[in-house]
C-alpha positions in Angstrom: -44.4 -56.2 8.6 -44.8 -52.4 7.6 -41.9 -50.0 6.3 -41.7 -48.6 10.0 -41.5 -52.3 11.8 -38.3 -52.5 13.5 -36.6 -55.5 12.2 -33.1 -57.3 13.4 -31.1 -58.8 11.0 -28.7 -61.5 13.0 -26.1 -62.3 10.9 -26.4 -59.5 8.9 -22.6 -59.4 7.3 -23.0 -63.2 6.3 -23.9 -64.4 3.0 -27.8 -64.6 3.5 -28.1 -62.1 6.2 -26.4 -59.2 3.9 -28.7 -60.4 1.1 -32.1 -60.0 3.6 -30.5 -56.6 4.2 -30.7 -55.8 0.6 -33.8 -57.0 0.3 -35.5 -55.3 3.0 -33.9 -52.1 2.0 -34.9 -52.4 -1.7 -38.6 -52.8 -0.6 -38.7 -49.6 1.5 -37.8 -51.1 5.2 -35.6 -48.4 7.1 -36.0 -49.3 10.7 -33.6 -52.0 10.6 -30.8 -53.3 12.9 -27.7 -54.9 13.3 -25.0 -56.0 15.6 -21.6 -57.3 14.9 -20.3 -60.1 16.7 -17.8 -57.9 18.6 -20.8 -55.6 19.5 -23.2 -58.4 20.4 -22.0 -62.5 21.1 -25.3 -63.9 20.2 -23.8 -67.2 22.6 -23.9 -64.7 25.5 -27.3 -65.1 26.9 -27.0 -61.8 29.5 -26.1 -59.7 26.8 -28.8 -61.0 24.7 -31.2 -60.3 27.1 -30.0 -56.9 27.5 -30.1 -56.1 24.0 -33.7 -57.1 23.3 -34.6 -55.4 26.8 -33.0 -52.0 25.0 -34.1 -52.6 21.1 -37.6 -54.5 21.2 -37.4 -55.3 17.6 -40.4 -56.5 16.1 -39.3 -58.6 13.7 -36.7 -60.9 13.6 -34.1 -62.8 10.8 -32.4 -65.3 12.3 -29.5 -65.9 9.7 -26.8 -66.1 12.1 -24.8 -69.3 13.0 -21.3 -71.2 13.0 -20.8 -72.6 9.3 -18.7 -74.3 7.4 -17.5 -77.2 4.7 -17.4 -80.9 5.3 -13.8 -80.7 7.0 -14.6 -77.8 9.6 -17.8 -79.6 10.3 -15.8 -82.7 10.7 -12.9 -81.0 12.8 -15.1 -78.6 15.3 -17.7 -80.9 16.3 -18.4 -79.1 19.6 -18.0 -75.9 18.4 -20.6 -76.3 15.8 -23.1 -77.9 17.9 -22.6 -75.6 21.0 -22.2 -72.1 19.3 -25.4 -73.0 17.5 -27.5 -74.2 19.8 -26.5 -71.1 22.4 -27.4 -68.7 19.6 -30.9 -70.0 18.7 -31.6 -70.5 22.3 -30.8 -67.1 23.2 -32.6 -65.5 20.5 -35.6 -67.5 20.2 -36.1 -67.4 23.8 -35.7 -63.7 24.0 -38.1 -63.2 20.9 -40.7 -64.8 23.2 -39.9 -62.9 26.3 -40.3 -59.7 24.4 -43.1 -60.1 22.3 -41.6 -60.1 18.9 -44.4 -60.4 16.4 -42.6 -62.9 13.9 -39.3 -64.5 13.6 -38.0 -66.6 10.9 -35.2 -69.0 11.6 -32.7 -70.3 9.0 -31.7 -73.8 8.9 -30.1 -76.4 6.4 -30.8 -79.2 4.7 -28.2 -81.3 6.3 -30.8 -81.8 8.9 -32.3 -85.0 6.8 -31.2 -88.2 6.9 -28.0 -89.5 5.0 -30.1 -91.9 3.0 -33.1 -89.8 2.8 -35.6 -90.5 -0.1 -35.4 -88.0 -2.8 -36.4 -85.4 -3.3 -36.5 -84.3 0.6 -39.8 -83.8 1.8 -40.6 -82.2 5.2 -41.8 -85.0 6.4 -38.5 -87.3 6.5 -37.4 -85.2 9.3 -36.0 -87.8 11.8 -36.7 -90.8 10.1 -33.4 -91.7 9.9 -29.5 -91.3 11.0 -28.0 -88.1 9.8 -25.0 -87.4 7.8 -21.7 -88.3 10.1 -19.5 -85.3 9.2 -21.9 -82.6 10.0 -24.1 -84.3 12.6 -23.5 -81.8 15.5 -24.4 -79.3 13.2 -28.0 -80.8 12.0 -28.5 -81.6 15.6 -28.4 -78.2 16.3 -30.8 -76.8 13.5 -33.1 -79.7 14.5 -33.5 -78.3 17.7 -34.1 -74.7 16.3 -36.9 -76.3 14.1 -38.3 -77.8 17.1 -37.8 -74.9 19.4 -39.8 -72.6 17.2 -42.5 -75.4 17.2 -42.6 -76.2 20.5 -42.8 -72.0 21.5 -45.3 -71.6 18.9 -47.7 -74.3 20.3 -47.2 -73.7 24.1 -46.8 -69.8 24.0 -48.8 -68.9 20.8 -45.6 -67.5 19.0 -45.3 -67.0 15.6 -41.9 -68.3 14.8 -41.5 -69.6 11.1 -38.4 -72.0 10.1 -37.3 -72.6 6.9 -33.9 -74.8 5.5 -32.5 -73.6 2.4 -30.5 -75.7 0.3 -26.9 -74.9 -0.9 -26.6 -71.2 -1.2 -24.0 -69.1 -3.1 -23.7 -65.3 -4.1 -22.8 -62.0 -3.0 -20.6 -62.3 0.1 -20.1 -66.1 -0.2 -16.6 -67.4 1.6 -14.0 -68.5 -1.0 -11.4 -69.0 1.2 -10.1 -72.2 0.1 -9.4 -73.5 3.8 -13.0 -73.3 4.7 -15.3 -72.8 1.7 -18.2 -74.8 0.2 -17.9 -76.8 -2.9 -19.2 -73.8 -5.4 -17.1 -71.5 -4.8 -14.2 -72.8 -3.9 -14.3 -74.5 -7.3 -14.8 -70.8 -8.8 -11.8 -69.6 -7.3 -9.9 -72.9 -7.8 -10.7 -72.7 -11.5 -9.8 -69.0 -11.6 -6.3 -69.6 -10.4 -5.9 -72.4 -12.7 -6.7 -70.5 -16.0 -4.4 -67.6 -14.3 -1.7 -70.4 -14.2 -2.2 -72.0 -17.8 -1.9 -68.5 -18.9 0.9 -67.6 -17.2 -0.5 -64.7 -15.8 0.7 -63.9 -12.5 -0.4 -60.3 -12.1 -4.2 -62.2 -11.9 -2.3 -65.2 -9.2 -0.8 -62.2 -7.6 -3.9 -59.8 -7.4 -6.2 -62.9 -6.0 -3.5 -63.9 -3.2 -3.3 -60.4 -2.2 -7.1 -60.0 -1.8 -7.1 -63.4 0.0 -4.1 -65.2 1.0 -4.0 -69.0 1.3 -2.5 -70.0 4.7 -0.6 -66.8 4.7 0.5 -67.1 0.9 0.4 -63.8 -0.9 1.4 -62.0 -3.6 4.4 -60.8 -1.9 5.6 -64.6 -1.9 8.0 -66.4 -4.3 6.7 -68.3 -7.4 7.8 -71.2 -5.9 6.0 -70.9 -2.9 3.0 -69.8 -4.6 2.9 -72.7 -6.9 3.5 -74.9 -3.7 0.6 -73.5 -2.1 -1.7 -73.8 -5.0 -0.4 -77.7 -5.7 -1.7 -77.8 -1.9 -5.0 -77.1 -2.8 -5.0 -78.9 -5.8 -4.2 -76.8 -8.9 -0.6 -77.5 -10.3 0.9 -77.3 -13.6 2.6 -80.3 -15.4 4.5 -79.2 -18.4 1.7 -77.3 -20.6 -1.0 -78.4 -19.0 -2.9 -77.3 -15.4 -4.9 -79.7 -13.5 -7.7 -78.9 -10.7 -8.1 -81.6 -8.1 -12.0 -82.0 -7.2 -12.3 -83.9 -3.9 -14.5 -87.0 -4.3 -15.7 -89.0 -7.2 -17.9 -86.2 -8.6 -21.1 -88.1 -8.7 -22.9 -86.6 -5.8 -25.7 -84.7 -6.8 -26.2 -81.2 -5.1 -28.7 -78.4 -5.4 -27.8 -74.7 -5.7 -29.9 -71.4 -4.9 -28.7 -68.0 -5.3 -28.5 -66.0 -2.4 -30.6 -63.1 -3.3 -33.4 -65.6 -4.5 -33.2 -67.2 -0.8 -33.5 -63.5 1.0 -36.6 -62.7 -1.4 -38.2 -66.1 -0.1 -37.6 -65.0 3.3 -39.0 -61.7 3.1 -42.0 -63.0 1.3 -42.9 -65.6 4.1 -42.4 -62.8 6.7 -44.8 -60.4 4.6 -47.2 -62.9 3.7 -47.1 -66.3 5.5 -47.6 -67.4 9.2 -46.5 -70.4 11.3 -50.5 -71.5 10.8 -49.8 -71.5 6.8 -47.6 -74.2 7.4 -49.5 -77.0 8.4 -52.6 -78.8 7.6 -55.5 -77.9 10.0 -56.2 -81.2 10.4 -53.5 -82.5 12.1 -53.8 -84.1 15.4 -49.8 -83.9 15.6 -48.3 -80.9 14.7 -44.7 -81.2 13.2 -42.5 -80.7 10.3 -43.7 -77.4 10.2 -40.4 -76.2 8.5 -40.2 -75.1 4.9 -37.5 -76.1 2.3 -36.2 -73.6 0.3 -34.7 -74.5 -3.1 -34.9 -74.9 -6.7 -36.0 -78.4 -6.9 -33.1 -79.0 -9.3 -29.8 -80.8 -8.9 -26.3 -81.1 -10.8 -23.5 -83.7 -10.3 -20.3 -82.1 -8.8 -18.7 -83.3 -12.0 -21.2 -81.1 -14.0 -20.6 -78.3 -12.0 -17.3 -78.2 -12.4 -17.7 -78.3 -16.1 -20.3 -75.6 -16.0 -18.1 -73.3 -14.3 -15.1 -74.3 -16.5 -17.1 -73.2 -19.4 -18.1 -70.4 -17.5 -14.5 -68.9 -16.9 -12.9 -70.1 -20.2 -10.7 -72.6 -18.5 -8.7 -74.9 -20.6 -7.4 -77.6 -18.2 -8.3 -81.1 -16.9 -9.8 -82.0 -13.6 -8.7 -84.8 -11.4 -11.1 -86.8 -9.1 -9.5 -87.2 -5.5 -11.4 -90.5 -4.9 -9.5 -90.8 -1.3 -11.6 -87.6 -0.1 -15.0 -87.8 1.0 -18.2 -87.6 -1.2 -20.6 -87.3 1.5 -24.4 -87.6 0.7 -24.4 -88.8 -2.9 -27.9 -87.3 -3.5 -29.8 -84.1 -1.8 -32.8 -82.1 -3.6 -35.5 -80.8 -1.9 -39.0 -81.2 -2.6 -39.9 -77.7 -2.8 -43.9 -78.4 -3.5 -44.4 -76.9 0.1 -42.8 -73.6 -1.0 -44.2 -73.3 -4.2 -47.8 -73.8 -2.6 -47.1 -70.9 -0.3 -46.6 -68.8 -3.1 -42.9 -68.6 -3.8 -40.6 -69.8 -6.7 -37.0 -69.4 -7.7 -36.0 -66.8 -10.5 -31.9 -67.2 -11.0 -30.5 -70.3 -13.2 -27.6 -71.7 -11.7 -25.6 -70.8 -15.0 -26.7 -67.4 -14.6 -25.9 -67.2 -10.8 -22.0 -68.7 -11.3 -21.8 -65.7 -13.9 -23.1 -63.2 -11.4 -20.7 -65.1 -8.7 -17.7 -64.7 -10.5 -18.0 -61.1 -11.5 -18.6 -59.9 -8.0 -15.6 -62.4 -6.7 -13.5 -60.3 -9.1 -14.8 -56.9 -8.2 -14.3 -57.3 -4.6 -10.8 -58.5 -5.6 -10.3 -54.8 -7.6 -11.9 -53.1 -4.9 -9.5 -54.4 -1.9 -6.1 -54.0 -4.6 
């Protein structure tokens, strides 16, 4: 890429897309293309074709996707497989039709088998059954990898697939109805701390910024207590308890979203599809690249780290009636390191940055 290249970032408002945009701007790229979902529905094949014919981007970061946590993935299974397949099919195919120089497709490490050997190497793809709760989403992302590989092998395109581990950072989703574990824990512990301090100004500010099932700062105290208790934040006497789904024993890896963006831009600037596989391979497969830290932490220890960072004094209650999901998911990042990139933000620092971002966003909306 050069600084004048026309670059389309699909999903520019999301966690990764917004970080990619900022990274590109910081490096001097200025010819960037964005479209909101209202302006361009990427599941609409005709509109996507018209967009590519009109704009003719040189490079594409395909960060647009329908995403969610365990509950959303398990509840809206048809939506997750249909929408993600349509987005991928339309964008990747039009990238080929319109001669895009390079495309980077973002997937997820949920592509790996439920009982995958640890750490997860790229070669473990399609070696066993997937985790049931997010199987439709995972299958869509696997299809995206294979679509990129297949177009490269048949048509000589230069499409790269990257599989990020669990991401967190600016523009994260703190909605307790749909959020992933790390932002959900930050918000629940934030509210728990305010509740133990009887600080209703903080609680009201939080609920006004991001109501929970329609409950905001204008509701009665009883209504606010009820909705917090419904989401596992409750006060008993002088003690506040925060509920955590599952046993707390599953191990998870977390990567700061701005690190992820830096990895994506690095690969687009410096690496090609031909760099993603050994030249002596008879069958070219598993060309995707894991993006992560290669370090993990238990959910219980993650909660404790957030608790210490925020200064919460209460207790955690682990609800073992709720699912744990896969017990361990750690990426093998040997391939990524060999390609020349490593992460720079430690989890403890990232949690502080994420919490400060969330507080600042609340201030801006009040």
